[in-house]
N, CA, C, O and the ligand as a Tripos MOL2 file, in Angstrom:
@<TRIPOS>MOLECULE
protein
  241   239    61     0     0
PROTEIN
NO_CHARGES

@<TRIPOS>ATOM
      1 N         -10.9280   31.6460  -18.3160 N.3       1 MET1
      2 CA        -10.4160   30.6960  -17.3780 C.3       1 MET1
      3 C          -9.0720   31.2880  -16.7240 C.2       1 MET1
      4 O          -8.1080   31.6420  -17.4020 O.2       1 MET1
      5 N          -9.1290   31.3520  -15.3020 N.am      2 PRO2
      6 CA         -7.9840   31.8670  -14.7260 C.3       2 PRO2
      7 C          -6.7040   31.0810  -15.0200 C.2       2 PRO2
      8 O          -6.7290   29.8540  -15.1130 O.2       2 PRO2
      9 N          -5.5450   31.8250  -15.1700 N.am      3 LEU3
     10 CA         -4.3040   31.1380  -15.3510 C.3       3 LEU3
     11 C          -3.2040   31.7580  -14.4800 C.2       3 LEU3
     12 O          -3.2160   32.9600  -14.2160 O.2       3 LEU3
     13 N          -2.2990   30.9660  -14.0590 N.am      4 PRO4
     14 CA         -1.2260   31.6040  -13.2250 C.3       4 PRO4
     15 C          -0.3610   32.6710  -13.9670 C.2       4 PRO4
     16 O          -0.0740   32.5660  -15.1600 O.2       4 PRO4
     17 N          -0.0070   33.5970  -13.2510 N.am      5 LYS5
     18 CA          0.8170   34.7810  -13.9770 C.3       5 LYS5
     19 C           2.0910   34.4410  -14.2490 C.2       5 LYS5
     20 O           2.6390   34.9460  -15.2300 O.2       5 LYS5
     21 N           2.7950   33.5000  -13.3990 N.am      6 ARG6
     22 CA          4.1070   33.1740  -13.6100 C.3       6 ARG6
     23 C           4.1980   31.6190  -13.6430 C.2       6 ARG6
     24 O           3.4150   30.9290  -12.9900 O.2       6 ARG6
     25 N           5.1670   31.0980  -14.4160 N.am      7 LYS7
     26 CA          5.5130   29.7190  -14.3600 C.3       7 LYS7
     27 C           6.1090   29.2970  -13.0700 C.2       7 LYS7
     28 O           7.0410   29.9340  -12.5780 O.2       7 LYS7
     29 N           5.6010   28.2370  -12.4990 N.am      8 THR8
     30 CA          6.1480   27.8480  -11.1610 C.3       8 THR8
     31 C           7.6020   27.3830  -11.4080 C.2       8 THR8
     32 O           7.8900   26.6110  -12.3220 O.2       8 THR8
     33 N           8.4920   27.8920  -10.5490 N.am      9 SER9
     34 CA          9.8670   27.5180  -10.6040 C.3       9 SER9
     35 C          10.2440   26.1330  -10.1170 C.2       9 SER9
     36 O           9.5540   25.5940   -9.2520 O.2       9 SER9
     37 N          11.2690   25.5510  -10.6140 N.am     10 LYS10
     38 CA         11.6280   24.2000  -10.3780 C.3      10 LYS10
     39 C          11.7540   24.1490   -8.7590 C.2      10 LYS10
     40 O          11.2510   23.2030   -8.1520 O.2      10 LYS10
     41 N          12.3470   25.0540   -8.1630 N.am     11 SER11
     42 CA         12.4600   25.1330   -6.7510 C.3      11 SER11
     43 C          11.1470   25.0110   -5.9180 C.2      11 SER11
     44 O          11.0290   24.2890   -4.9280 O.2      11 SER11
     45 N          10.1700   25.8160   -6.4470 N.am     12 LYS12
     46 CA          8.8740   25.8260   -5.8670 C.3      12 LYS12
     47 C           8.0930   24.5600   -6.0120 C.2      12 LYS12
     48 O           7.5470   24.0230   -5.0480 O.2      12 LYS12
     49 N           8.0460   24.0820   -7.2500 N.am     13 ARG13
     50 CA          7.5000   22.7160   -7.6550 C.3      13 ARG13
     51 C           7.9730   21.6690   -6.9630 C.2      13 ARG13
     52 O           7.2040   20.8400   -6.4770 O.2      13 ARG13
     53 N           9.4610   21.5790   -6.8230 N.am     14 ASN14
     54 CA         10.1010   20.5200   -6.1450 C.3      14 ASN14
     55 C           9.8430   20.4900   -4.5790 C.2      14 ASN14
     56 O           9.6700   19.4340   -3.9700 O.2      14 ASN14
     57 N           9.8340   21.7570   -3.9730 N.am     15 SER15
     58 CA          9.6100   21.8870   -2.6210 C.3      15 SER15
     59 C           8.1490   21.5080   -2.2200 C.2      15 SER15
     60 O           7.9290   21.0670   -1.0920 O.2      15 SER15
     61 N           7.1660   21.6730   -3.1170 N.am     16 ARG16
     62 CA          5.7850   21.3110   -3.0360 C.3      16 ARG16
     63 C           5.7460   19.8000   -3.0200 C.2      16 ARG16
     64 O           5.0160   19.2040   -2.2280 O.2      16 ARG16
     65 N           6.5340   19.1670   -3.8980 N.am     17 ARG17
     66 CA          6.3670   17.7060   -3.9550 C.3      17 ARG17
     67 C           7.4480   16.9380   -2.9590 C.2      17 ARG17
     68 O           7.6360   15.7260   -3.0640 O.2      17 ARG17
     69 N           8.0830   17.6850   -2.0640 N.am     18 ALA18
     70 CA          9.0810   17.1780   -1.2730 C.3      18 ALA18
     71 C           8.5640   16.0120   -0.3280 C.2      18 ALA18
     72 O           9.2640   15.0600    0.0160 O.2      18 ALA18
     73 N           7.2260   16.2190    0.0490 N.am     19 HIS19
     74 CA          6.6070   15.2600    1.0440 C.3      19 HIS19
     75 C           5.8800   14.1010    0.2510 C.2      19 HIS19
     76 O           5.3080   13.2100    0.8800 O.2      19 HIS19
     77 N           5.9000   14.1110   -0.9550 N.am     20 ILE20
     78 CA          5.1860   13.0670   -1.8170 C.3      20 ILE20
     79 C           6.2780   11.9430   -2.0480 C.2      20 ILE20
     80 O           7.2490   12.0930   -2.7890 O.2      20 ILE20
     81 N           6.0180   10.8790   -1.3730 N.am     21 LYS21
     82 CA          6.8950    9.7400   -1.5100 C.3      21 LYS21
     83 C           6.1730    8.5180   -1.4390 C.2      21 LYS21
     84 O           5.0360    8.4620   -0.9700 O.2      21 LYS21
     85 N           6.8880    7.3810   -1.9580 N.am     22 ALA22
     86 CA          6.3300    6.0450   -1.8550 C.3      22 ALA22
     87 C           6.4450    5.5850   -0.3800 C.2      22 ALA22
     88 O           7.4320    5.8800    0.2940 O.2      22 ALA22
     89 N           5.3750    4.8310    0.1210 N.am     23 VAL23
     90 CA          5.4230    4.3890    1.4110 C.3      23 VAL23
     91 C           5.5200    2.8110    1.3580 C.2      23 VAL23
     92 O           4.8580    2.1430    0.5630 O.2      23 VAL23
     93 N           6.4000    2.2780    2.2700 N.am     24 ALA24
     94 CA          6.5770    0.7580    2.2960 C.3      24 ALA24
     95 C           5.2150    0.0990    2.8820 C.2      24 ALA24
     96 O           4.6800    0.6060    3.8680 O.2      24 ALA24
     97 N           4.7260   -0.9240    2.3160 N.am     25 PRO25
     98 CA          3.5680   -1.6540    2.8500 C.3      25 PRO25
     99 C           3.8710   -2.1730    4.2900 C.2      25 PRO25
    100 O           4.9390   -2.6510    4.6730 O.2      25 PRO25
    101 N           2.7120   -1.9870    5.0300 N.am     26 ASN26
    102 CA          2.8740   -2.4210    6.3690 C.3      26 ASN26
    103 C           2.7010   -3.9770    6.4540 C.2      26 ASN26
    104 O           1.5720   -4.4530    6.3390 O.2      26 ASN26
    105 N           3.7100   -4.7210    6.6390 N.am     27 LEU27
    106 CA          3.7770   -6.0950    6.6480 C.3      27 LEU27
    107 C           3.6190   -6.6960    8.0190 C.2      27 LEU27
    108 O           4.2400   -6.2390    8.9780 O.2      27 LEU27
    109 N           2.8130   -7.6930    8.1200 N.am     28 THR28
    110 CA          2.7940   -8.4920    9.3780 C.3      28 THR28
    111 C           2.7230   -9.9860    9.0720 C.2      28 THR28
    112 O           2.5660  -10.4230    7.9320 O.2      28 THR28
    113 N           2.8540  -10.7610   10.1970 N.am     29 ALA29
    114 CA          2.8190  -12.2080    9.9670 C.3      29 ALA29
    115 C           1.4200  -12.6830    9.9730 C.2      29 ALA29
    116 O           0.6380  -12.1760   10.7770 O.2      29 ALA29
    117 N           1.0420  -13.5600    9.1960 N.am     30 CYS30
    118 CA         -0.3860  -14.0820    9.1030 C.3      30 CYS30
    119 C          -0.4980  -14.9550   10.4120 C.2      30 CYS30
    120 O           0.4330  -15.6990   10.7200 O.2      30 CYS30
    121 N          -1.6470  -14.8640   11.1870 N.am     31 PRO31
    122 CA         -1.9460  -15.6060   12.2590 C.3      31 PRO31
    123 C          -2.1830  -17.0100   12.0240 C.2      31 PRO31
    124 O          -2.0010  -17.8530   12.9030 O.2      31 PRO31
    125 N          -2.6160  -17.3010   10.7730 N.am     32 GLN32
    126 CA         -3.0090  -18.6630   10.3490 C.3      32 GLN32
    127 C          -1.7920  -19.4350   10.0040 C.2      32 GLN32
    128 O          -1.5140  -20.4720   10.6060 O.2      32 GLN32
    129 N          -1.0010  -18.9160    8.9710 N.am     33 CYS33
    130 CA          0.1790  -19.6250    8.4970 C.3      33 CYS33
    131 C           1.5050  -19.1640    8.7520 C.2      33 CYS33
    132 O           2.5030  -19.8510    8.5330 O.2      33 CYS33
    133 N           1.5250  -17.8780    9.2650 N.am     34 GLY34
    134 CA          2.7700  -17.3620    9.7360 C.3      34 GLY34
    135 C           3.4560  -16.6320    8.4880 C.2      34 GLY34
    136 O           4.5520  -16.1050    8.6800 O.2      34 GLY34
    137 N           2.9490  -16.5800    7.3870 N.am     35 GLU35
    138 CA          3.4840  -16.0780    6.1260 C.3      35 GLU35
    139 C           3.3850  -14.5320    6.2940 C.2      35 GLU35
    140 O           2.4840  -14.0350    6.9700 O.2      35 GLU35
    141 N           4.3190  -13.7920    5.6730 N.am     36 THR36
    142 CA          4.3330  -12.3970    5.7070 C.3      36 THR36
    143 C           3.1580  -11.8800    4.8110 C.2      36 THR36
    144 O           3.0680  -12.2880    3.6530 O.2      36 THR36
    145 N           2.2870  -11.0200    5.3080 N.am     37 LYS37
    146 CA          1.2560  -10.5160    4.5550 C.3      37 LYS37
    147 C           1.0690   -8.9690    4.7790 C.2      37 LYS37
    148 O           1.5630   -8.4000    5.7530 O.2      37 LYS37
    149 N           0.3580   -8.3520    3.8580 N.am     38 VAL38
    150 CA          0.0690   -6.8820    4.0970 C.3      38 VAL38
    151 C          -1.1150   -6.8700    5.1320 C.2      38 VAL38
    152 O          -2.0880   -7.6000    4.9450 O.2      38 VAL38
    153 N          -1.0270   -6.0140    6.2570 N.am     39 SER39
    154 CA         -2.0030   -6.0100    7.2310 C.3      39 SER39
    155 C          -3.3050   -5.3090    6.6100 C.2      39 SER39
    156 O          -3.2780   -4.4130    5.7660 O.2      39 SER39
    157 N          -4.4360   -5.8740    7.1760 N.am     40 HIS40
    158 CA         -5.8530   -5.4600    6.7190 C.3      40 HIS40
    159 C          -6.1190   -5.9120    5.3450 C.2      40 HIS40
    160 O          -6.9920   -5.3910    4.6500 O.2      40 HIS40
    161 N          -5.2770   -6.9990    4.9020 N.am     41 HIS41
    162 CA         -5.5980   -7.7050    3.7010 C.3      41 HIS41
    163 C          -5.6480   -9.0310    3.7490 C.2      41 HIS41
    164 O          -5.0230   -9.5640    4.6660 O.2      41 HIS41
    165 N          -6.3390   -9.8320    2.8550 N.am     42 VAL42
    166 CA         -6.4590  -11.2150    2.8980 C.3      42 VAL42
    167 C          -5.0840  -11.8730    2.6030 C.2      42 VAL42
    168 O          -4.3570  -11.4820    1.6900 O.2      42 VAL42
    169 N          -4.7700  -12.9240    3.4580 N.am     43 CYS43
    170 CA         -3.4870  -13.5740    3.2110 C.3      43 CYS43
    171 C          -3.4400  -14.3190    1.8610 C.2      43 CYS43
    172 O          -4.3200  -15.1310    1.5750 O.2      43 CYS43
    173 N          -2.4630  -14.0570    1.0710 N.am     44 HIS44
    174 CA         -2.3340  -14.7720   -0.2310 C.3      44 HIS44
    175 C          -1.9400  -16.1460   -0.1390 C.2      44 HIS44
    176 O          -2.2100  -16.9380   -1.0420 O.2      44 HIS44
    177 N          -1.3060  -16.4850    0.9160 N.am     45 SER45
    178 CA         -0.8040  -17.8580    1.1690 C.3      45 SER45
    179 C          -1.7750  -18.8140    1.5270 C.2      45 SER45
    180 O          -1.8000  -19.8510    0.8650 O.2      45 SER45
    181 N          -2.7330  -18.6350    2.6220 N.am     46 CYS46
    182 CA         -3.7560  -19.4970    2.9550 C.3      46 CYS46
    183 C          -5.0730  -18.9260    2.7060 C.2      46 CYS46
    184 O          -6.0420  -19.6440    2.9500 O.2      46 CYS46
    185 N          -5.2690  -17.7240    2.2490 N.am     47 GLY47
    186 CA         -6.4960  -17.2800    1.8360 C.3      47 GLY47
    187 C          -7.5270  -16.8900    2.9760 C.2      47 GLY47
    188 O          -8.7290  -16.8750    2.7120 O.2      47 GLY47
    189 N          -7.1100  -16.6070    4.1120 N.am     48 THR48
    190 CA         -7.8510  -16.3330    5.2480 C.3      48 THR48
    191 C          -7.8270  -14.9110    5.6090 C.2      48 THR48
    192 O          -6.8710  -14.1990    5.3030 O.2      48 THR48
    193 N          -8.9180  -14.4450    6.2930 N.am     49 TYR49
    194 CA         -8.9520  -13.0140    6.8700 C.3      49 TYR49
    195 C          -9.7950  -13.1440    8.1290 C.2      49 TYR49
    196 O         -10.8730  -13.7380    8.1130 O.2      49 TYR49
    197 N          -9.2600  -12.5480    9.2780 N.am     50 LYS50
    198 CA         -9.9190  -12.6220   10.5200 C.3      50 LYS50
    199 C         -10.3340  -14.0770   10.9100 C.2      50 LYS50
    200 O         -11.3960  -14.2960   11.4910 O.2      50 LYS50
    201 N          -9.4480  -15.0680   10.5640 N.am     51 GLY51
    202 CA         -9.6740  -16.4590   11.1240 C.3      51 GLY51
    203 C         -10.6010  -17.2300   10.2330 C.2      51 GLY51
    204 O         -10.8900  -18.3840   10.5480 O.2      51 GLY51
    205 N         -11.0890  -16.6850    9.1450 N.am     52 ARG52
    206 CA        -12.0190  -17.5150    8.2060 C.3      52 ARG52
    207 C         -11.5660  -17.3910    6.8390 C.2      52 ARG52
    208 O         -11.1400  -16.3250    6.3940 O.2      52 ARG52
    209 N         -11.6560  -18.5600    6.0980 N.am     53 THR53
    210 CA        -11.3220  -18.5670    4.6680 C.3      53 THR53
    211 C         -12.2210  -17.6990    3.7200 C.2      53 THR53
    212 O         -13.4400  -17.8600    3.6590 O.2      53 THR53
    213 N         -11.5850  -16.8320    3.0360 N.am     54 VAL54
    214 CA        -12.1580  -15.8920    2.2800 C.3      54 VAL54
    215 C         -12.0950  -16.2480    0.7880 C.2      54 VAL54
    216 O         -13.0830  -16.1650    0.0580 O.2      54 VAL54
    217 N         -10.8160  -16.6720    0.3480 N.am     55 ILE55
    218 CA        -10.6440  -16.9820   -1.0170 C.3      55 ILE55
    219 C         -10.0390  -18.3220   -1.0830 C.2      55 ILE55
    220 O          -9.3140  -18.7220   -0.1720 O.2      55 ILE55
    221 N         -10.3190  -19.0650   -2.1690 N.am     56 GLU56
    222 CA         -9.7520  -20.4490   -2.3000 C.3      56 GLU56
    223 C          -8.1890  -20.3500   -2.7670 C.2      56 GLU56
    224 O          -7.7810  -19.6170   -3.6680 O.2      56 GLU56
    225 N          -7.4970  -21.1220   -2.0740 N.am     57 THR57
    226 CA         -6.0170  -21.2370   -2.4880 C.3      57 THR57
    227 C          -5.7180  -22.7320   -2.6420 C.2      57 THR57
    228 O          -6.3500  -23.6160   -2.0640 O.2      57 THR57
    229 N          -4.6570  -22.9310   -3.5050 N.am     58 LYS58
    230 CA         -4.1580  -24.2380   -3.7270 C.3      58 LYS58
    231 C          -3.4100  -24.7330   -2.4610 C.2      58 LYS58
    232 O          -2.3190  -24.2480   -2.1630 O.2      58 LYS58
    233 N          -3.9530  -25.6220   -1.7770 N.am     59 GLU59
    234 CA         -3.2310  -26.1990   -0.5190 C.3      59 GLU59
    235 C          -2.6440  -27.6530   -0.8560 C.2      59 GLU59
    236 O          -3.3830  -28.6310   -0.7440 O.2      59 GLU59
    237 N          -1.5330  -27.7700   -1.2020 N.am     60 ASP60
    238 CA         -1.0400  -29.1220   -1.4920 C.3      60 ASP60
    239 C           0.3590  -29.2510   -0.9610 C.2      60 ASP60
    240 O           0.9750  -30.3090   -1.0930 O.2      60 ASP60
    241 ZN         -2.0180  -17.0700    5.8820 Zn       61 ZN61
@<TRIPOS>BOND
     1     1     2 1
     2     2     3 1
     3     3     4 2
     4     3     5 am
     5     5     6 1
     6     6     7 1
     7     7     8 2
     8     7     9 am
     9     9    10 1
    10    10    11 1
    11    11    12 2
    12    11    13 am
    13    13    14 1
    14    14    15 1
    15    15    16 2
    16    15    17 am
    17    17    18 1
    18    18    19 1
    19    19    20 2
    20    19    21 am
    21    21    22 1
    22    22    23 1
    23    23    24 2
    24    23    25 am
    25    25    26 1
    26    26    27 1
    27    27    28 2
    28    27    29 am
    29    29    30 1
    30    30    31 1
    31    31    32 2
    32    31    33 am
    33    33    34 1
    34    34    35 1
    35    35    36 2
    36    35    37 am
    37    37    38 1
    38    38    39 1
    39    39    40 2
    40    39    41 am
    41    41    42 1
    42    42    43 1
    43    43    44 2
    44    43    45 am
    45    45    46 1
    46    46    47 1
    47    47    48 2
    48    47    49 am
    49    49    50 1
    50    50    51 1
    51    51    52 2
    52    51    53 am
    53    53    54 1
    54    54    55 1
    55    55    56 2
    56    55    57 am
    57    57    58 1
    58    58    59 1
    59    59    60 2
    60    59    61 am
    61    61    62 1
    62    62    63 1
    63    63    64 2
    64    63    65 am
    65    65    66 1
    66    66    67 1
    67    67    68 2
    68    67    69 am
    69    69    70 1
    70    70    71 1
    71    71    72 2
    72    71    73 am
    73    73    74 1
    74    74    75 1
    75    75    76 2
    76    75    77 am
    77    77    78 1
    78    78    79 1
    79    79    80 2
    80    79    81 am
    81    81    82 1
    82    82    83 1
    83    83    84 2
    84    83    85 am
    85    85    86 1
    86    86    87 1
    87    87    88 2
    88    87    89 am
    89    89    90 1
    90    90    91 1
    91    91    92 2
    92    91    93 am
    93    93    94 1
    94    94    95 1
    95    95    96 2
    96    95    97 am
    97    97    98 1
    98    98    99 1
    99    99   100 2
   100    99   101 am
   101   101   102 1
   102   102   103 1
   103   103   104 2
   104   103   105 am
   105   105   106 1
   106   106   107 1
   107   107   108 2
   108   107   109 am
   109   109   110 1
   110   110   111 1
   111   111   112 2
   112   111   113 am
   113   113   114 1
   114   114   115 1
   115   115   116 2
   116   115   117 am
   117   117   118 1
   118   118   119 1
   119   119   120 2
   120   119   121 am
   121   121   122 1
   122   122   123 1
   123   123   124 2
   124   123   125 am
   125   125   126 1
   126   126   127 1
   127   127   128 2
   128   127   129 am
   129   129   130 1
   130   130   131 1
   131   131   132 2
   132   131   133 am
   133   133   134 1
   134   134   135 1
   135   135   136 2
   136   135   137 am
   137   137   138 1
   138   138   139 1
   139   139   140 2
   140   139   141 am
   141   141   142 1
   142   142   143 1
   143   143   144 2
   144   143   145 am
   145   145   146 1
   146   146   147 1
   147   147   148 2
   148   147   149 am
   149   149   150 1
   150   150   151 1
   151   151   152 2
   152   151   153 am
   153   153   154 1
   154   154   155 1
   155   155   156 2
   156   155   157 am
   157   157   158 1
   158   158   159 1
   159   159   160 2
   160   159   161 am
   161   161   162 1
   162   162   163 1
   163   163   164 2
   164   163   165 am
   165   165   166 1
   166   166   167 1
   167   167   168 2
   168   167   169 am
   169   169   170 1
   170   170   171 1
   171   171   172 2
   172   171   173 am
   173   173   174 1
   174   174   175 1
   175   175   176 2
   176   175   177 am
   177   177   178 1
   178   178   179 1
   179   179   180 2
   180   179   181 am
   181   181   182 1
   182   182   183 1
   183   183   184 2
   184   183   185 am
   185   185   186 1
   186   186   187 1
   187   187   188 2
   188   187   189 am
   189   189   190 1
   190   190   191 1
   191   191   192 2
   192   191   193 am
   193   193   194 1
   194   194   195 1
   195   195   196 2
   196   195   197 am
   197   197   198 1
   198   198   199 1
   199   199   200 2
   200   199   201 am
   201   201   202 1
   202   202   203 1
   203   203   204 2
   204   203   205 am
   205   205   206 1
   206   206   207 1
   207   207   208 2
   208   207   209 am
   209   209   210 1
   210   210   211 1
   211   211   212 2
   212   211   213 am
   213   213   214 1
   214   214   215 1
   215   215   216 2
   216   215   217 am
   217   217   218 1
   218   218   219 1
   219   219   220 2
   220   219   221 am
   221   221   222 1
   222   222   223 1
   223   223   224 2
   224   223   225 am
   225   225   226 1
   226   226   227 1
   227   227   228 2
   228   227   229 am
   229   229   230 1
   230   230   231 1
   231   231   232 2
   232   231   233 am
   233   233   234 1
   234   234   235 1
   235   235   236 2
   236   235   237 am
   237   237   238 1
   238   238   239 1
   239   239   240 2
@<TRIPOS>SUBSTRUCTURE
     1 MET1         2 RESIDUE 1 A MET
     2 PRO2         6 RESIDUE 1 A PRO
     3 LEU3        10 RESIDUE 1 A LEU
     4 PRO4        14 RESIDUE 1 A PRO
     5 LYS5        18 RESIDUE 1 A LYS
     6 ARG6        22 RESIDUE 1 A ARG
     7 LYS7        26 RESIDUE 1 A LYS
     8 THR8        30 RESIDUE 1 A THR
     9 SER9        34 RESIDUE 1 A SER
    10 LYS10       38 RESIDUE 1 A LYS
    11 SER11       42 RESIDUE 1 A SER
    12 LYS12       46 RESIDUE 1 A LYS
    13 ARG13       50 RESIDUE 1 A ARG
    14 ASN14       54 RESIDUE 1 A ASN
    15 SER15       58 RESIDUE 1 A SER
    16 ARG16       62 RESIDUE 1 A ARG
    17 ARG17       66 RESIDUE 1 A ARG
    18 ALA18       70 RESIDUE 1 A ALA
    19 HIS19       74 RESIDUE 1 A HIS
    20 ILE20       78 RESIDUE 1 A ILE
    21 LYS21       82 RESIDUE 1 A LYS
    22 ALA22       86 RESIDUE 1 A ALA
    23 VAL23       90 RESIDUE 1 A VAL
    24 ALA24       94 RESIDUE 1 A ALA
    25 PRO25       98 RESIDUE 1 A PRO
    26 ASN26      102 RESIDUE 1 A ASN
    27 LEU27      106 RESIDUE 1 A LEU
    28 THR28      110 RESIDUE 1 A THR
    29 ALA29      114 RESIDUE 1 A ALA
    30 CYS30      118 RESIDUE 1 A CYS
    31 PRO31      122 RESIDUE 1 A PRO
    32 GLN32      126 RESIDUE 1 A GLN
    33 CYS33      130 RESIDUE 1 A CYS
    34 GLY34      134 RESIDUE 1 A GLY
    35 GLU35      138 RESIDUE 1 A GLU
    36 THR36      142 RESIDUE 1 A THR
    37 LYS37      146 RESIDUE 1 A LYS
    38 VAL38      150 RESIDUE 1 A VAL
    39 SER39      154 RESIDUE 1 A SER
    40 HIS40      158 RESIDUE 1 A HIS
    41 HIS41      162 RESIDUE 1 A HIS
    42 VAL42      166 RESIDUE 1 A VAL
    43 CYS43      170 RESIDUE 1 A CYS
    44 HIS44      174 RESIDUE 1 A HIS
    45 SER45      178 RESIDUE 1 A SER
    46 CYS46      182 RESIDUE 1 A CYS
    47 GLY47      186 RESIDUE 1 A GLY
    48 THR48      190 RESIDUE 1 A THR
    49 TYR49      194 RESIDUE 1 A TYR
    50 LYS50      198 RESIDUE 1 A LYS
    51 GLY51      202 RESIDUE 1 A GLY
    52 ARG52      206 RESIDUE 1 A ARG
    53 THR53      210 RESIDUE 1 A THR
    54 VAL54      214 RESIDUE 1 A VAL
    55 ILE55      218 RESIDUE 1 A ILE
    56 GLU56      222 RESIDUE 1 A GLU
    57 THR57      226 RESIDUE 1 A THR
    58 LYS58      230 RESIDUE 1 A LYS
    59 GLU59      234 RESIDUE 1 A GLU
    60 ASP60      238 RESIDUE 1 A ASP
    61 ZN61       241 GROUP 0 **** ****
């Protein structure tokens, strides 16, 4: 099995990982209830997606 000849230095390893970072979720307002939701996801407040109810939510 092939193995690297040298141990990767901290500098090389860190510079490789320099672009790996957490991304903030793309939040938008729900067109049904106006609640903040993640875009392209079902709204957790009213349970709708693309104008129709997808999941049951407690509405009281
Ligand atoms: Zn909603």
